[in-house]
C-alpha positions as CSV (number, residue, x, y, z in Angstrom):
1,M,-169.6,-54.2,94.7
2,A,-166.3,-52.2,94.3
3,K,-166.8,-52.2,90.6
4,N,-170.3,-50.9,90.8
5,L,-169.3,-48.1,93.3
6,K,-166.5,-47.1,90.9
7,K,-169.0,-47.2,87.9
8,A,-171.3,-44.8,89.8
9,G,-168.5,-42.3,90.1
10,H,-167.3,-42.9,93.6
11,S,-163.6,-42.9,94.6
12,V,-163.0,-46.4,95.8
13,T,-160.2,-47.9,97.9
14,V,-160.3,-51.6,98.8
15,Y,-158.6,-54.0,101.1
16,N,-158.8,-57.8,101.1
17,R,-156.9,-60.3,103.2
18,T,-156.3,-62.2,100.0
19,P,-154.5,-59.6,97.8
20,A,-154.8,-61.5,94.6
21,R,-158.6,-61.0,94.7
22,C,-158.0,-57.3,94.1
23,D,-156.0,-57.8,90.9
24,V,-159.1,-57.4,88.7
25,L,-159.8,-54.0,90.3
26,R,-156.6,-52.2,89.7
27,P,-157.1,-51.7,85.9
28,L,-160.4,-50.0,86.7
29,G,-158.8,-47.2,88.6
30,I,-159.7,-48.7,92.0
31,E,-157.0,-48.2,94.7
32,V,-155.8,-51.3,96.4
33,A,-154.7,-50.8,100.0
34,D,-152.1,-52.9,101.8
35,T,-153.8,-52.5,105.2
36,P,-157.2,-51.7,106.5
37,G,-155.7,-48.5,108.0
38,Q,-155.0,-47.2,104.4
39,V,-158.7,-47.6,103.6
40,F,-159.6,-45.6,106.7
41,A,-157.1,-42.9,105.7
42,A,-158.5,-42.6,102.1
43,S,-162.2,-42.9,102.8
44,E,-165.0,-40.9,104.4
45,A,-167.3,-44.0,104.5
46,I,-166.0,-47.5,105.0
47,I,-168.0,-50.6,104.0
48,I,-167.1,-53.7,106.0
49,M,-168.2,-56.9,104.2
50,V,-166.6,-59.9,106.0
51,P,-167.8,-63.3,107.2
52,S,-168.4,-62.7,110.9
53,H,-168.0,-60.5,114.0
54,L,-164.5,-61.9,114.4
55,E,-163.2,-60.2,111.2
56,V,-165.1,-57.0,112.1
57,D,-163.2,-56.8,115.4
58,Q,-160.0,-57.4,113.5
59,V,-160.6,-54.7,110.9
60,L,-161.6,-52.1,113.6
61,E,-158.9,-53.2,116.1
62,R,-161.7,-53.6,118.6
63,S,-160.7,-54.9,122.1
64,P,-162.7,-57.4,124.1
65,E,-163.8,-54.5,126.2
66,G,-165.2,-52.7,123.1
67,A,-162.5,-50.0,122.6
68,I,-161.7,-49.3,118.9
69,A,-158.2,-48.5,118.0
70,A,-158.7,-48.0,114.2
71,P,-158.9,-44.3,113.0
72,V,-162.7,-44.1,112.7
73,N,-163.3,-40.6,114.1
74,G,-165.5,-38.5,111.8
75,R,-166.1,-41.4,109.5
76,T,-169.2,-43.5,108.7
77,I,-168.8,-47.2,109.2
78,V,-171.2,-49.3,107.2
79,L,-171.4,-52.9,108.4
80,M,-172.7,-55.3,105.7
81,A,-171.7,-58.5,107.5
82,T,-174.4,-60.6,109.1
83,V,-173.8,-60.7,112.9
84,A,-175.8,-61.2,116.1
85,P,-178.1,-58.3,116.8
86,A,-176.7,-57.9,120.3
87,Y,-173.2,-57.7,118.8
88,S,-174.3,-55.0,116.3
89,T,-175.8,-52.9,119.1
90,A,-172.6,-53.1,121.2
91,L,-170.6,-52.3,118.1
92,G,-172.7,-49.1,117.5
93,T,-171.9,-48.1,121.1
94,S,-168.2,-48.6,120.5
95,L,-168.2,-46.7,117.3
96,A,-170.1,-43.8,118.8
97,A,-167.5,-43.6,121.6
98,A,-164.8,-43.5,119.0
99,G,-166.4,-40.6,117.2
100,A,-167.8,-42.5,114.2
101,R,-171.3,-42.8,112.7
102,Y,-172.6,-46.3,112.4
103,V,-174.9,-47.7,109.8
104,E,-176.0,-51.3,110.1
105,A,-176.6,-52.5,106.5
106,P,-176.7,-56.3,105.9
107,V,-177.8,-57.2,102.4
108,S,-180.1,-59.8,100.8
109,G,-178.5,-61.3,97.7
110,S,-175.3,-63.3,97.0
111,R,-172.8,-63.3,94.1
112,Q,-175.0,-62.6,91.1
113,P,-177.0,-59.8,92.6
114,A,-173.8,-58.2,93.9
115,E,-172.3,-58.3,90.4
116,T,-175.4,-56.8,88.8
117,A,-176.1,-54.1,91.5
118,Q,-179.3,-55.9,92.5
119,L,-178.7,-56.3,96.2
120,V,-181.4,-55.4,98.7
121,I,-179.9,-53.3,101.5
122,L,-181.4,-53.4,105.0
123,A,-180.4,-50.3,106.8
124,S,-180.6,-49.1,110.4
125,A,-178.9,-46.3,112.3
126,A,-179.3,-44.1,115.3
127,E,-180.1,-41.1,113.1
128,Q,-181.8,-41.4,109.6
129,E,-179.4,-38.7,108.3
130,H,-176.6,-41.2,108.8
131,I,-178.3,-43.4,106.2
132,D,-179.0,-40.4,104.0
133,H,-175.2,-39.8,104.0
134,V,-174.4,-43.2,102.4
135,Q,-177.6,-43.6,100.4
136,P,-175.7,-42.9,97.1
137,L,-173.4,-45.8,97.9
138,F,-176.4,-48.1,98.5
139,D,-178.0,-46.9,95.2
140,A,-174.8,-47.8,93.4
141,I,-174.7,-51.4,94.6
142,G,-178.4,-52.3,95.2
143,K,-181.9,-52.1,93.7
144,K,-183.7,-51.2,96.9
145,T,-182.9,-49.9,100.4
146,V,-185.2,-51.0,103.2
147,R,-185.0,-48.6,106.2
148,C,-185.7,-50.7,109.3
149,G,-185.5,-48.2,112.1
150,P,-182.9,-48.1,114.9
151,V,-180.1,-50.6,115.3
152,P,-180.4,-53.7,115.5
153,M,-183.6,-53.9,113.5
154,A,-181.9,-54.3,110.1
155,M,-179.9,-57.2,111.5
156,R,-183.0,-58.8,112.8
157,M,-184.7,-58.3,109.4
158,K,-181.7,-60.0,107.8
159,L,-182.0,-63.0,110.1
160,A,-185.7,-63.3,109.3
161,N,-184.8,-63.2,105.6
162,Q,-182.0,-65.8,106.1
163,L,-184.5,-68.1,107.9
164,L,-186.7,-68.0,104.8
165,L,-183.8,-68.3,102.3
166,I,-182.2,-71.2,104.1
167,A,-185.5,-73.0,104.4
168,C,-185.7,-72.7,100.6
169,F,-182.2,-74.1,100.1
170,E,-183.1,-77.1,102.2
171,A,-186.6,-77.6,100.7
172,I,-185.3,-77.5,97.2
173,S,-182.5,-80.0,98.1
174,E,-184.8,-82.3,100.0
175,A,-187.5,-82.3,97.3
176,T,-184.9,-83.1,94.7
177,H,-183.6,-85.9,96.8
178,F,-187.2,-87.2,97.3
179,A,-188.0,-87.1,93.6
180,A,-184.9,-89.1,92.8
181,G,-185.6,-91.6,95.6
182,I,-189.1,-92.4,94.3
183,G,-188.0,-92.8,90.7
184,L,-188.9,-89.5,89.1
185,D,-186.9,-87.9,86.4
186,V,-185.2,-85.1,88.4
187,Q,-184.9,-82.7,85.4
188,Q,-188.6,-83.2,84.7
189,F,-189.5,-82.6,88.3
190,L,-187.5,-79.4,88.5
191,D,-188.9,-78.2,85.2
192,M,-192.4,-78.7,86.6
193,A,-191.5,-76.9,89.8
194,Q,-190.2,-73.9,87.8
195,A,-193.5,-73.7,85.9
196,G,-195.6,-73.8,89.0
197,P,-196.6,-71.4,91.8
198,L,-193.4,-72.0,93.8
199,A,-191.0,-70.9,91.0
200,N,-188.6,-68.2,92.3
201,D,-185.1,-67.0,91.7
202,V,-183.6,-69.3,94.3
203,L,-185.1,-72.3,92.6
204,R,-184.0,-71.1,89.2
205,S,-180.4,-70.6,90.3
206,K,-180.1,-74.1,91.7
207,V,-181.8,-76.3,89.1
208,A,-178.8,-76.8,86.8
209,K,-176.5,-77.3,89.8
210,L,-178.7,-80.0,91.3
211,V,-179.1,-81.8,88.0
212,S,-175.3,-81.8,87.4
213,N,-174.3,-82.3,91.0
214,D,-172.4,-79.0,90.8
215,F,-171.7,-77.9,94.4
216,A,-169.4,-75.0,93.6
217,Q,-170.3,-72.3,96.1
218,Q,-172.7,-69.4,95.6
219,A,-174.1,-69.3,99.1
220,P,-171.5,-71.5,100.9
221,I,-172.5,-73.9,103.6
222,R,-170.1,-72.3,106.1
223,H,-172.0,-69.0,105.8
224,V,-175.4,-70.7,105.9
225,A,-174.5,-72.7,109.0
226,K,-173.3,-69.5,110.7
227,D,-176.5,-67.6,109.8
228,I,-179.0,-70.3,110.8
229,G,-177.1,-70.5,114.1
230,L,-177.6,-66.7,114.6
231,V,-181.3,-67.1,113.8
232,C,-181.8,-69.9,116.3
233,D,-179.8,-68.1,119.0
234,E,-181.9,-64.9,118.6
235,A,-185.1,-67.0,118.7
236,E,-184.0,-68.7,121.9
237,Q,-183.1,-65.4,123.5
238,R,-186.5,-64.0,122.7
239,G,-188.6,-67.0,123.4
240,V,-189.6,-67.8,119.8
241,W,-190.1,-71.4,118.8
242,L,-188.5,-72.3,115.4
243,P,-188.7,-76.1,115.0
244,I,-187.7,-76.2,111.3
245,A,-184.9,-73.7,111.7
246,T,-183.6,-75.8,114.6
247,A,-183.6,-78.9,112.4
248,N,-181.8,-77.0,109.6
249,R,-179.2,-75.8,112.1
250,S,-178.5,-79.5,112.9
251,L,-178.4,-80.4,109.2
252,F,-176.0,-77.7,108.1
253,A,-173.8,-78.4,111.2
254,E,-173.6,-82.0,110.1
255,A,-172.5,-80.9,106.6
256,M,-169.8,-78.7,108.2
257,Q,-168.6,-81.7,110.2
258,A,-168.5,-83.7,107.0
259,G,-166.0,-81.3,105.5
260,Q,-168.5,-79.5,103.2
261,S,-167.8,-75.9,104.4
262,Q,-166.8,-74.9,100.8
263,D,-169.8,-76.4,99.1
264,D,-172.8,-74.4,98.0
265,A,-175.9,-74.6,100.3
266,I,-177.5,-77.3,98.1
267,G,-174.5,-79.5,99.1
268,I,-176.6,-80.7,102.0
269,I,-178.2,-83.1,99.6
270,K,-175.1,-85.2,100.1
271,I,-176.1,-85.6,103.8
272,L,-179.6,-86.5,102.7
273,R,-178.3,-89.1,100.3
274,R,-176.1,-90.7,102.9
275,G,-179.2,-91.4,105.0
276,R,-179.5,-92.7,108.5
């Protein structure tokens, strides 16, 4: 994402808790900060892409009461993490009190779409002009921006998308497990699936991994488990029954307990193979 922003002509300053991950950016003319505060000082708009609300609060120095100590006044804060809608709403209130504009902007797409500027950005804000202000940034890193209305509608849209995506991960893994269990040639089964009406980018991205038992992370189980938990929590709060999502929450939680947090989402096939 930082490379694509720089390629589009933006001045980019980055911070990562693991400094070595920024080494590839320095030769491109991207500034690497030692602290989040240096990013705030150098930037008019700040994109936060971290695993959860815990890291968001750390970056913004947000207290349990909601007060923000980071120097956000006059800046636009773009949150691309996936968090609970209620948290996002409360964060928007905190940022407004601190003098900042808030754009909720979770994305659809993982590593490859990020590298190729093909992310889909889901955007919400109190004022549409706040999104207008950062639209050039979205155009640099994504192929489409979907404006969802006021906060937290973009986050709810992301959760609906994650429900569908995670169901695909599980269905692909379970169907492959079933095919092997009934004596089919797994490669032939997956080739057939790619030629049929259910072919999609998610399936295509997982075929070689399933055939070779390659569980190196693209969409890691730790993120999937977190997101399906958010989906189920939101559904419970709003009285929506999601039986398959609830089953998937249990399945991915079991994978986490088995020490598979670093595996790709299709790593849940290990749980299926273990059986009951």
